[in-house]
N, C-alpha and C positions, 0 to 999 in steps of 0.2 A: 712360880717355882714349883708349886705342888703339881700343876698340870704337866710340867716337864718330867717330874719324878714318876707320875702315873703313866705317862706315855711310854716310858721305858719298861713298863711291866707287861706289855702285851695288850690284847683286846680287853676293853672294859676296865682297865686298871688292875687286872688280876695277874698274879704271877703265872708263867707258863705251866701247863699241866705236866707233871712228871709221869713218865711211862713206868709201869710196874710189870713185874714178871709173875708167872704162875708156876707153882711146884705141885706136882700131883704124883700119885703112885699107888702101890699096893703093899700091905704088910702081911707076910705069911709066916707060918711055922717052918723053920728050916728043915725039920725031919719029915713032916707029913705033907708039906706044901699047902696046908689048909689056911684059909684066910683068918686073920686075927681081927675081930671086931672089937671096938672099944679101946684100942690102943691110942695113946696120946703122942702126937707127932708135933715137935717143936722146932722152929728155925731160929737160930741165934737166941734162944731162950726168950723170944719176944712174941713171935707169931705161933699160935698153937691151934690145933684142931684134933678131933677124935675120928678114928676110922669108922666107917659104916660096917654093918654086919658082914659085907663081902670083902672087908679089909682095905677098901679104897679110901683115899683122902684127897683133898684139894685145898691148897692154900693160895689165895690171890693177894695182890698188893705187896708182893715181895720185892724189895729194892733190888735192882739188877746188880750182879756181881757175885763174888764168892760168898758162901754161907756154910755154917755148920748146922747139923741137925742131930736131934736125939729122938728116940722112940722108946716109950715105956709101956709095958703091958703086964698085967698081973700074971705071975707064974713064969715070966720070961726075964732073961738078962737084958739090961738096957742095950739097945743098938745105937750106934753113933757113926757119923760120917760127915762128909762134906760134898758140896756141889757148886755149880755156878748157874745162877739164874740169869736168863737173857729175855729180852722183850720180843725176840723173834719167834718164840715158840715155848711151850711148856717144858720145864725140866721134869723128867720122869725119874722117880726113884722107886725101885723094887727092892723092898727091905725084907730080909729073911731073919727071923729072930730065933735064937736058941734058948734053951732052958738052963 
């Protein structure tokens, strides 16, 4: 019985590997177009990263499908929006923040 159960789980008795998506982009100042380093980018309030000095960020292991994001940076108003993550290519977000 256990062998039959494990046989249904794929190779070596492990569940099939889930495909994940990537969300990447750049955070810039809306007026000056300068990159904002150190901004916190969050997806669905679960996955979080910080932008590099050049304003770029990359989040991997994002479940495919719709998501909401927020971006916080000192001296700026919170930016928020939504997107759709797919496994066929990275979802690119170019986020402009105002003060």
